[in-house]
C-alpha positions, 0 to 999 in steps of 0.5 A: 701664318705659314712660312714660305716652305710650307706654302710652297709644299701646299701649292705643289700638293694642290697642283699634283692633285689637280692635274691627276684629277683632270687628266685622262689616265694612260690606258689600263689595257694597252693591248686593247688598242693597237699601239701606233708604230713610231720612229722618234727623230731627235737632236737631243742634247742641245735644248732640253725639250727633246729629253722631255719629249723622249720621256713622254714617248717612253711613258705613253703605252699608246706608242710602239717605239720602233726606234730612235734616230739622232739628227743634226750636229754630233749624231754619234754623241747624241746616240750615246746620250739616247743609249744612256737615257734608255738604259737608265729608264729601263728601255735598252731594247729600243733600237738607236740609229745615228743620223747624218753628221753635220756642223752645228752652231748650237752648243751641245749643252748636255754633252757631259751626261752623254759622254758618261753613257755606254761607249763602243756601241754600234748604231745603224745609219738612221736613213737605213733604219727609217727606210727599212721600217717603212718597208717592213710596216707600209702605211703604219709608221709615223715619223715624229721629227723634233729636230732639223730634217736632214735625215728625212730629206736624205730618206726622201732623196734615196728612196722616194717611192718607199718613203711615200708608204709612211703613215704620216710625219708629225713635225715640230717645226715652222712658224706660220702666223705667230713667232717666238714670244707671241703668246697672245697678250700683245699684237703678234709680230708675225712668223719667224724662221724656226730653228728646225726648218732653217737648219736644213731648208732643202730637207724641209722643202723636200718634206713639204713637197713630198705629198706624204701626210704631214701634221705640223706643230709650229711655234704658234702652238708649242710655246709651253713653259715648264715653269718653277712649280712644275719643275719642283713637282717633277724634281722631287720625284725619285724615279729613274726618269725624273732623276735623268730629267733633273740632271739634264735640266741642270746641265742645260743651264737655263731656267725655264724650258719651253717644251716645243718638242713634247707637243709633237709626241703628245699629238701622236698620242692624242691629236685632240691636244693640238687641233689642226686645220688643213693648210698649204705650206711652202718653205721659202729660201729664208726658212719661213713656212709660208701659208699660201693658197692651194690644195692643203699639204699639211695639217697644222696646229695654230693654237693649243691649251697649255693647261690641257697639255700639262694636265696630259703630260705631268701625270705620265712623267710623274707616275711610278714605273710600277704603276705602268708596267707596259709603258714604252712597249 
C-alpha cells in the first residue's frame, strides 16, 4: 500500500503528462504567424489572477506585448510590481505605464512583494501610452483589460476618434446570465454586478457604447479554479516565473485562486477556448451587464471548458524558458 506522499507524487506526474499530451503546444516558429499586438491593462496586486494572466501572456509567443498599463487604486505601486515581475522573468524590455490613481476598498495583498521591486523608475501615463500605440498601429492593437476600466474610459473621452482605430478590446468583466458561484450544478441565481464593471460604471458604459469591437469574458465563463493539484505541480517547478507566482500566491493569503483574468489572455491567443455569441450588452446604473434586444455590440463567451483551459494554460507556465526562447517577444 502506497503512503500518501507517494500517491500525491504519482498523481502529480499523471496530471503533468496528461496536460502535456492533450494541449496544443506553443508555436515552434512564432515568426511564421505575425504575433498579435496587445496592451495588457491590469489591476495586478489585489487578487492573484492578474499575476497568472500576466504569466500566460509572457509565455505566449503568439502575442507581441507592446506594454502593460496599470489600473485602479495605487497604480504607481502596481507599476513597480509589474517592473519586478518583468525583471525577474527576463522581460524588462516591455514598457510599463501608470494608470489613473483612484481610491480602492480592495486590499493590495501583494504590496510587500511590489515594494521590494525596482524603485525610482519613471512611467509614462497609461492614457498617453494607449492612445500613442493605437495611433502608431491603427487597426492592429488589442487592448486586454483585466481590471476596472478607468484607463479605457479616459482614453475614449480624450480622443474617441483615435480610440476607434483599436482592433478590439478583450475584457474580463460583467456577469450576463450566471453570477459568482453559479457553476451549473444547481439552479442559477442570475447575474451579479461584477467587480471590474461596478468599480467604474461610467467607464464601462463608455466602452460598451463606443462602437469598437469588444470580446467579453464574463463571470459566466471565467470561474476557473486553480486547485491544490495544479498548485503543487506549478510550485514544485524551479523557474523564475514559477518562483514569482509561488511567492505572490502566498502573499495573497487565500487557498484557491480563480483565474478569471487569465481567460481574457487565453482568448487573445486562442479564441476557440471561449466561444462567443453576439449580444447587445448595456451597462446599467447598478453595474449590471444587461443582455438586451438590439444590434449586437459585443462578442460574449457565456460558457467555457475548465479542462480545455488548463490543458492550454499549464504547459505554458510550466515550460522551462530554455525550451521557449522566443516567448514574450
